[in-house]
C-alpha positions in Angstrom: -10.8 -28.5 75.2 -11.1 -25.2 77.7 -7.8 -25.1 78.2 -4.7 -24.7 76.6 -3.3 -28.4 76.2 -1.5 -29.5 73.3 -2.7 -33.1 72.6 -3.1 -35.6 71.1 0.2 -37.1 70.1 -1.0 -40.7 71.0 0.3 -43.3 67.9 -3.1 -43.0 66.5 -3.5 -39.3 66.1 0.2 -39.4 65.2 -0.8 -41.5 62.4 -3.7 -40.4 61.5 -2.4 -37.0 61.0 0.6 -38.8 58.9 -2.6 -39.4 56.6 -4.4 -36.0 57.1 -0.6 -34.2 55.5 -0.9 -37.1 52.1 -4.0 -35.4 51.6 -3.4 -32.3 51.8 0.3 -32.1 50.1 0.4 -35.2 47.8 4.2 -35.2 48.2 6.8 -35.0 50.7 8.1 -32.6 48.6 5.5 -30.1 49.0 5.4 -30.8 52.6 9.3 -30.0 53.2 8.9 -27.0 51.3 5.6 -25.4 53.4 7.4 -27.0 56.8 11.3 -25.4 55.5 12.0 -29.7 56.6 13.8 -32.2 55.6 11.5 -35.7 56.0 12.3 -38.4 54.1 9.5 -40.2 54.8 6.1 -39.6 55.9 6.6 -41.2 59.3 9.2 -38.4 60.1 6.4 -35.8 59.8 5.2 -35.5 63.6 2.6 -33.3 65.3 5.0 -30.6 67.5 3.8 -28.4 70.4 3.4 -24.5 69.5 6.7 -23.8 72.3 8.9 -26.2 70.0 7.0 -24.6 67.0 7.9 -20.8 67.8 11.5 -21.9 68.6 12.5 -23.9 65.5 10.5 -21.6 63.4 7.8 -24.4 62.5 5.0 -22.7 63.0 3.3 -24.1 59.6 4.0 -27.7 61.3 2.3 -26.6 64.7 -1.1 -24.8 62.1 -1.4 -28.2 60.2 -1.5 -30.1 63.6 -4.6 -28.0 64.8 -6.5 -28.0 61.4 -6.4 -31.9 61.8 -7.6 -31.9 65.3 -10.3 -29.6 64.6 -11.2 -32.5 61.6 -11.0 -35.2 64.3 -13.1 -33.0 66.4 -15.9 -32.4 63.6 -15.7 -36.0 62.1 -16.2 -37.5 65.7 -19.3 -35.6 66.2 -20.9 -36.2 62.8 -20.4 -40.2 63.6 -22.1 -39.4 67.1 -25.0 -38.0 64.7 -24.9 -40.5 62.2 -25.3 -42.9 64.5 -27.5 -41.3 66.7 -30.0 -40.7 63.6 -29.4 -43.9 62.5 -31.8 -45.4 65.7 -33.7 -42.2 65.5 -33.6 -40.5 61.9 -36.0 -37.3 63.5 -33.2 -36.6 65.8 -32.0 -33.4 66.6 -28.1 -33.8 67.1 -25.8 -31.1 68.1 -23.7 -29.8 71.1 -23.8 -27.6 73.5 -21.2 -24.8 75.9 -18.5 -24.9 73.1 -17.5 -21.2 74.1 -15.5 -19.6 71.9 -13.0 -20.9 69.1 -9.2 -21.1 70.4 -6.4 -23.3 68.9 -6.6 -25.8 71.6 -11.0 -26.3 71.3 -11.5 -28.6 68.3 -14.0 -26.3 66.9 -13.5 -25.3 63.3 -17.3 -23.8 63.1 -18.1 -23.6 59.8 -17.1 -27.5 59.2 -18.6 -28.1 62.3 -22.0 -26.8 62.3 -22.6 -27.8 58.8 -22.2 -31.4 60.3 -24.8 -30.5 62.7 -28.7 -29.5 63.9 -27.8 -28.2 67.3 -25.8 -25.7 68.9 -26.3 -24.6 72.5 -24.0 -21.2 73.8 -23.7 -19.0 76.5 -25.1 -16.1 76.1 -23.7 -13.7 78.7 -22.8 -10.2 77.5 -19.1 -9.4 77.4 -17.3 -12.6 78.5 -14.6 -13.3 75.9 -16.3 -16.6 75.0 -19.6 -15.5 74.6 -20.9 -13.0 71.9 -19.1 -13.5 68.6 -20.2 -17.7 68.7 -23.3 -16.3 69.0 -23.4 -14.5 65.5 -21.4 -17.3 64.3 -23.7 -19.9 65.5 -26.7 -17.7 63.5 -24.7 -17.5 60.3 -23.6 -20.8 59.8 -26.5 -22.8 61.5 -29.8 -20.9 60.6 -28.6 -19.1 57.1 -30.9 -21.2 54.8 -31.2 -24.1 56.7 -34.3 -25.7 58.1 -34.9 -27.6 61.0 -31.8 -26.7 63.0 -32.1 -25.7 66.6 -29.8 -22.6 67.9 -30.1 -20.8 71.3 -28.0 -20.7 74.7 -27.9 -21.0 78.3 -29.3 -18.5 81.1 -30.1 -19.2 84.8 -27.5 -18.7 87.3 -24.9 -16.8 84.6 -26.7 -13.8 85.4 -28.8 -12.2 88.9 -29.5 -9.0 87.4 -32.4 -7.9 86.0 -31.2 -6.6 82.6 -29.8 -9.8 82.4 -32.9 -11.8 83.2 -34.3 -9.1 81.0 -32.5 -8.8 78.0 -31.5 -12.7 77.2 -34.6 -14.0 75.9 -35.1 -10.9 73.5 -31.0 -11.3 72.5 -31.2 -14.8 71.3 -34.7 -14.4 69.7 -33.3 -11.3 67.7 -30.3 -12.9 66.8 -32.4 -16.4 64.9 -32.5 -18.6 68.4 -35.7 -20.7 69.1 -34.5 -21.8 72.6 -33.5 -20.8 76.1 -31.9 -23.3 78.6 -32.1 -23.0 82.2 -28.7 -24.3 84.5 -29.6 -25.6 86.5 -33.6 -26.4 88.1 -32.3 -27.8 91.5 -28.9 -28.3 93.2 -27.7 -30.0 96.3 -26.6 -27.1 97.8 -30.5 -25.6 98.2 -31.6 -22.5 97.9 -28.8 -19.6 96.0 -26.3 -20.5 94.0 -26.6 -22.4 90.9 -30.4 -23.5 91.6 -33.9 -21.8 90.2 -35.8 -23.1 92.6 -35.9 -23.1 96.7 -36.6 -26.2 98.4 -40.3 -25.9 98.3 -40.2 -25.4 94.4 -40.9 -21.9 94.4 -38.7 -20.3 91.5 -36.4 -17.7 92.8 -36.6 -14.1 91.7 -34.4 -14.3 89.0 -36.1 -17.2 87.0 -39.5 -15.5 87.0 -38.2 -12.5 85.6 -36.6 -14.7 82.6 -39.4 -16.6 82.4 -42.1 -14.1 81.9 -40.0 -13.2 79.3 -40.1 -16.2 77.5 -43.2 -17.1 77.8 -44.2 -13.8 76.2 -42.4 -14.5 73.3 -43.6 -18.2 73.1 -47.5 -16.4 72.9 -46.6 -15.3 69.6 -43.9 -12.6 69.1 -42.0 -15.8 68.8 -43.3 -17.6 66.0 -43.8 -14.2 64.2 -40.1 -13.5 64.0 -39.0 -16.8 63.3 -40.5 -16.9 60.6 -39.7 -13.9 59.0 -36.4 -13.1 57.4 -33.9 -11.5 59.3 -32.0 -8.5 57.1 -28.2 -8.1 56.7 -27.0 -4.9 55.8 -24.4 -6.0 53.5 -21.4 -6.2 55.5 -19.8 -9.8 55.7 -17.3 -10.3 58.4 -14.4 -12.9 57.5 -14.4 -16.3 59.8 -11.4 -18.7 59.5 -9.5 -21.3 61.6 -6.3 -19.8 60.8 -7.5 -16.4 62.0 -7.9 -18.4 65.0 -4.2 -20.2 64.8 -2.5 -17.1 63.6 -3.4 -15.0 66.5 -2.1 -17.7 68.8 1.1 -17.6 67.0 1.4 -13.9 66.6 -0.6 -11.9 69.5 1.3 -8.9 69.1 -1.2 -6.3 68.1 -4.5 -7.8 68.6 -5.9 -11.0 69.6 -8.4 -12.6 66.9 -11.2 -12.7 69.8 -11.0 -8.8 71.0 -10.8 -7.7 67.1 -13.8 -10.0 66.2 -15.8 -8.4 69.4 -14.5 -5.1 68.5 -16.1 -5.1 64.9 -19.2 -6.8 66.1 -19.9 -4.3 69.2 -19.0 -1.3 66.6 -21.1 -2.2 64.0 -24.1 -3.0 66.6 -24.0 0.0 68.0 -23.7 1.9 64.7 -27.2 0.0 64.1 -25.9 -2.1 61.4 -26.5 -6.1 60.9 -23.7 -8.3 59.2 -23.0 -12.3 58.5 -20.2 -13.9 59.4 -18.6 -15.9 56.0 -16.0 -18.5 56.3 -12.8 -19.1 54.5 -14.5 -22.0 52.4 -17.6 -19.9 51.8 -15.3 -16.7 50.0 -13.1 -19.7 48.6 -16.6 -21.0 46.9 -17.5 -17.5 45.5 -19.8 -16.3 48.4 -18.6 -12.9 47.8 -19.7 -12.6 44.2 -23.1 -13.3 44.7 -24.2 -9.3 45.3 -25.2 -10.5 49.1 -22.4 -7.9 50.4 -21.0 -4.5 49.6 -18.2 -4.7 52.7 -16.0 -7.3 53.6 -14.1 -7.4 57.1 -11.4 -8.8 58.0 -10.7 -8.7 61.8 -7.0 -9.3 62.6 -6.7 -12.1 59.4 -3.4 -12.5 59.3 -3.6 -15.9 57.8 -5.6 -16.3 54.0 -5.6 -19.0 51.8 -4.1 -17.9 48.2 -7.8 -18.6 46.8 -9.2 -16.6 49.7 -7.2 -13.8 48.3 -7.8 -14.0 44.8 -11.8 -13.7 45.7 -11.2 -11.3 47.8 -9.2 -9.2 45.2 -11.6 -9.8 42.9 -14.6 -8.8 45.3 -12.8 -5.1 45.6 -11.5 -5.1 42.1 -16.0 -5.3 41.2 -16.7 -2.4 43.5 -16.8 -3.7 46.7 -15.3 -2.6 50.2 -12.6 -4.2 52.5 -12.1 -3.0 55.6 -9.5 -4.7 58.3 -8.0 -3.4 61.7 -4.0 -5.2 61.7 -1.8 -7.0 59.3 -4.0 -9.0 56.8 -2.6 -12.0 54.6 0.7 -11.9 56.1 0.7 -15.5 56.5 -0.8 -18.4 54.0 -3.3 -21.1 54.4 -0.6 -23.5 57.0 0.2 -20.0 58.9 3.8 -19.5 57.4 5.4 -15.8 57.4 4.8 -14.8 53.7 7.9 -12.3 52.7 4.8 -9.6 52.3 1.2 -9.6 51.9 -0.5 -10.5 48.8 -3.1 -8.1 49.8 -0.6 -5.0 50.1 -1.4 -3.9 46.7 -4.9 -3.5 47.3 -4.4 -1.2 50.7 -1.9 0.5 49.4 0.3 0.1 53.0 0.0 -1.1 56.1 2.0 1.9 57.9 0.4 3.0 60.9 -2.4 5.2 60.8 -5.9 5.1 59.4 -6.0 5.3 55.5 -8.1 4.3 52.8 -6.8 3.4 48.8 -8.8 2.6 45.7 -8.3 -0.6 44.4 -10.4 -1.4 40.4 -13.8 -0.1 41.5 -13.9 -0.6 45.3 -11.7 0.2 48.3 -9.8 -0.8 51.0 -9.8 0.5 54.2 -6.7 0.1 56.8 -8.3 1.1 60.1 -4.9 0.2 62.2 -5.8 0.3 66.0 -8.9 2.5 65.3 -11.1 -0.1 67.3 -8.5 -1.7 69.5 -9.6 -0.3 72.7 -13.5 0.1 71.5 -15.2 -1.8 74.3 -12.9 -0.1 77.0 -14.1 3.4 75.3 -17.4 1.8 75.4 -17.6 1.0 78.8 -16.4 4.5 79.6 -18.9 6.6 77.5 -16.0 7.6 75.4 -16.6 5.1 72.2 -18.5 8.3 70.2 -15.7 9.5 68.0 -14.5 6.1 67.0 -18.4 4.5 66.4 -18.6 7.7 64.1 -15.3 7.6 62.1 -16.5 3.6 61.0 -20.2 5.0 60.7 -18.6 7.4 58.0 -16.4 4.9 56.4 -19.5 2.2 56.0 -21.6 5.1 54.4 -19.1 6.2 51.9 -19.5 2.3 50.9 -22.9 2.2 50.5 -24.1 0.8 54.0 -25.7 3.2 56.6 -28.4 2.6 59.4 -31.7 2.4 58.3 -32.9 3.4 61.6 -32.0 6.9 63.2 -32.3 6.8 67.6 -31.9 10.3 69.1 -31.9 11.6 72.2 -33.1 15.1 73.2 -29.9 16.8 72.9 -29.8 15.7 69.2 -27.1 12.8 70.0 -27.3 9.1 68.7 -28.8 7.0 71.1 -25.6 5.0 72.3 -25.3 1.2 72.6 -28.3 0.2 71.1 -28.9 -2.7 68.8 -31.8 -3.1 65.7 -32.6 -5.7 63.6 -35.1 -5.7 60.9 -37.5 -8.6 60.1 -39.2 -8.7 56.7 -42.0 -10.9 55.8 -44.1 -9.9 52.6 -44.9 -6.4 52.9 -44.3 -5.6 56.6 -41.3 -5.3 58.4 -40.6 -5.5 62.0 -38.3 -3.4 64.0 -36.2 -4.7 67.3 -34.9 -2.1 69.5 -32.6 -3.6 72.4 -30.5 -1.3 74.7 -27.4 -2.8 75.9 -26.6 -3.3 79.9 -23.1 -4.5 79.4 -19.8 -2.4 79.0 -21.5 0.4 79.0 -21.2 3.4 81.2 -24.9 4.3 81.7 -28.2 2.2 82.6 -30.9 4.9 82.3 -34.2 5.0 80.2 -34.0 7.7 77.8 -36.6 9.8 75.8 -36.1 8.7 72.3 -37.2 10.1 68.2 -37.3 7.0 66.6 -37.0 7.8 62.7 -38.6 4.5 60.8 -37.1 4.5 56.9 -40.2 5.1 55.6 -43.8 6.0 56.7 -46.1 3.0 57.5 -49.0 2.2 60.1 -46.8 1.4 63.0 -47.4 -0.9 65.9 -45.6 -1.0 69.1 -46.2 -5.2 69.2 -45.5 -6.0 72.8 -48.4 -3.4 73.6 -50.6 -3.9 71.0 -50.6 -0.4 70.8 -51.3 1.6 67.2 -49.3 4.4 66.7 -50.5 5.6 63.6 -49.1 5.9 60.2 -46.1 7.9 60.8 -42.5 8.5 59.8 -41.7 9.3 63.6 -42.5 8.4 66.7 -41.4 9.0 70.2 -40.5 6.2 72.7 -38.6 5.3 76.0 -35.8 3.1 76.0 -34.5 1.6 78.9 -31.5 -1.5 79.2 -32.0 -4.6 78.4 -35.7 -3.6 77.5 -36.7 -5.1 74.2 -38.8 -2.9 71.5 -40.5 -4.5 68.8 -41.9 -1.9 66.2 -44.3 -3.3 63.0 -44.4 -1.2 59.9 -47.6 -2.4 58.0 -48.9 -0.9 54.8 -51.7 -1.1 55.8 -53.9 -0.8 59.4 -55.5 -3.8 60.6 -59.8 -3.2 61.4 -60.3 -6.7 62.6 -60.0 -9.6 62.7 -62.9 -12.0 61.0 -63.8 -14.9 62.9 -66.5 -17.7 62.2 -67.1 -21.2 63.3 -69.0 -24.0 61.7 -71.6 -24.4 64.3 -73.5 -23.0 67.4 -73.5 -26.0 69.2 -70.5 -29.3 69.9 -70.5 -32.0 71.8 -67.6 -33.3 74.0 -64.8 -34.9 71.1 -66.2 -33.0 68.6 -63.7 -30.8 66.4 -64.6 -27.0 66.1 -64.2 -25.8 62.8 -63.0 -22.2 62.4 -62.1 -19.8 60.3 -60.0 -16.1 60.9 -59.1 -13.6 58.5 -57.6 -10.1 58.7 -59.4 -7.4 57.7 -57.4 -4.3 56.6 -57.8 -0.4 56.0 -56.7 -1.3 52.7 -55.0 -3.9 49.9 -54.3 -7.6 50.8 -53.0 -8.5 54.3 -49.4 -10.4 54.4 -48.6 -13.3 56.8 -49.8 -12.7 60.2 -49.2 -14.6 63.1 -52.2 -15.2 65.2 -52.8 -16.5 68.9 -55.8 -18.4 69.1 -57.0 -19.3 72.7 -60.4 -21.1 74.4 -62.2 -20.0 77.2 -63.9 -22.1 79.4 -67.4 -21.7 81.4 -65.3 -21.4 84.7 -63.2 -18.2 82.6 -60.0 -20.6 82.6 -57.8 -20.4 79.6 -56.7 -24.4 79.3 -53.1 -24.1 77.7 -53.9 -27.5 75.7 -56.2 -25.6 73.2 -53.8 -22.3 72.8 -51.9 -22.1 70.0 -49.7 -19.6 67.7 -50.9 -19.8 64.1 -49.7 -18.6 61.1 -52.0 -16.8 58.8 -50.8 -16.8 55.0 -52.2 -13.7 53.4 -53.8 -13.0 56.8 -56.3 -15.7 56.5 -56.2 -19.3 58.8 -58.8 -22.2 58.7 -58.7 -25.1 60.9 -60.2 -27.6 63.7 -59.9 -27.7 67.5 -60.4 -31.2 68.7 -62.5 -30.9 72.1 -61.9 -33.5 74.7 -64.3 -36.6 75.5 -64.8 -35.1 79.0 -64.8 -31.4 77.8 -66.7 -28.6 80.6 -70.2 -28.4 79.1 -71.5 -25.0 79.2 -70.7 -21.6 77.6 -67.4 -21.4 75.6 -65.6 -18.6 74.3 -62.9 -18.8 71.1 -60.5 -16.0 70.8 -57.9 -15.2 67.5 -56.1 -12.4 68.4 -53.6 -11.1 66.1 -50.2 -10.6 67.7 -49.0 -7.5 65.9 -52.1 -5.5 66.5 -54.0 -7.4 69.4 -57.1 -6.6 67.7 -59.1 -10.1 68.7 -61.8 -11.8 67.0 -64.7 -13.7 69.3 -67.3 -16.5 68.9 -69.1 -18.1 71.4 -70.3 -21.3 71.5 -71.7 -24.4 73.7 -70.3 -27.5 74.6 -73.5 -29.6 75.3 
């Protein structure tokens, strides 16, 4: 799967391929028409390698075989999930380390992730197979689904402090709720892949990322994971057909490079997006009012159903943006005489151009973003980014946050993500450390989209009722701000008794008291401090307080220490803490 081997040509897969073709085409006449073939029986319809397809002009035949192998891989994973859950119905089943989708890995992201509950990814920034899969998994596994697990590997993939500090927050900001360390201890001893020395002392890089993870686990993670991640109205097209078309015809760019360029550029502008699969588009996803812009990254192959939905989207006021050659192949990657989207774009001649189509517009970028990653690494991406930003602004898509350096320039290579829960918005800021020229801290003016009571969540600092603040932004160091319609005045905390016996339940009620109005949902950190001043971890909890209120019980252990105890309940956003003392007799 990780290479580019053409498989599988065994009798079983060949027979299965022929059955697949019967379902796809219905008749040999339709198959022969698409393949430019003269098969007189289904037995003559056989898989071929790409080299043969290119030589004989049989790319549709090769593409159909690759699509079939993706179906085999999806069905295998679905079968495993079914069998595991037959024994353990509550099992969360998925796969990890999928790397990026190529024509040879069997991965059809939309279909595969809709059959599974879990996906673990490689996380290092900048690697060809890591950046885009994180966004695809977020879009297809997490959107509108409960109980799924999405995360990725950290550990020996990067030893720099930037990597270790950045990755836990990056995966959280992108919807993940888990981090997986590779590996604890290996036979090679200290160094290399191991996380621990022979006497089980964590190595510095492990300490660094664990510090970040522990902070996340003390409440910020639960706060964001139970809030709605905000999309800025941008859909990025995904289709296995685009992957195979790129393998067939990579002369202008590749699907991986095109996707990465759009992902990096949009995040650098300060915008968020979802990947949208070809099946979703065919099912009417673009008609639901969620998106103002559809991006086609090197989408050379489109189905006729997709083309119709895309045309309707633009006709009704949407904006369509592409880089090269959209729709020059059909749903089997057979080359067409001309693209059915040419009337939407006007022409595909060299140079950036905009064309009106119905109530919407189509923008052909040509090579505007082709070298975006290289320009970014050299610190020269500003003009390119601004051109795309101007196009998106015309489509009504603008960043809600402005980050300005003392020189008046926008802060480069910095991602911003909004989360929303009731009347509260959380703003997450993360300056990239990879594919950038400078790794310098910068003093930045942050202009929020509206005046609010602003908190620095990581520092539990109230910044005032403001529209703009000053803050220092450093590469790989995450910032989390909360925008509230009120100030948190106190956390009111009451207990049902003043004294308890070991084994008793300590009933408590906590409530956020605000400066004005009703509280939205908050996250509270509950801890017990014992007579020895220690905080037993088994009592600590992160609690969701709907409308700012929570009530519950803590069951004391049967052999609990006797003496003076204190219950603390801290609001994660503000740091305001309620305290109550009690005695264990």
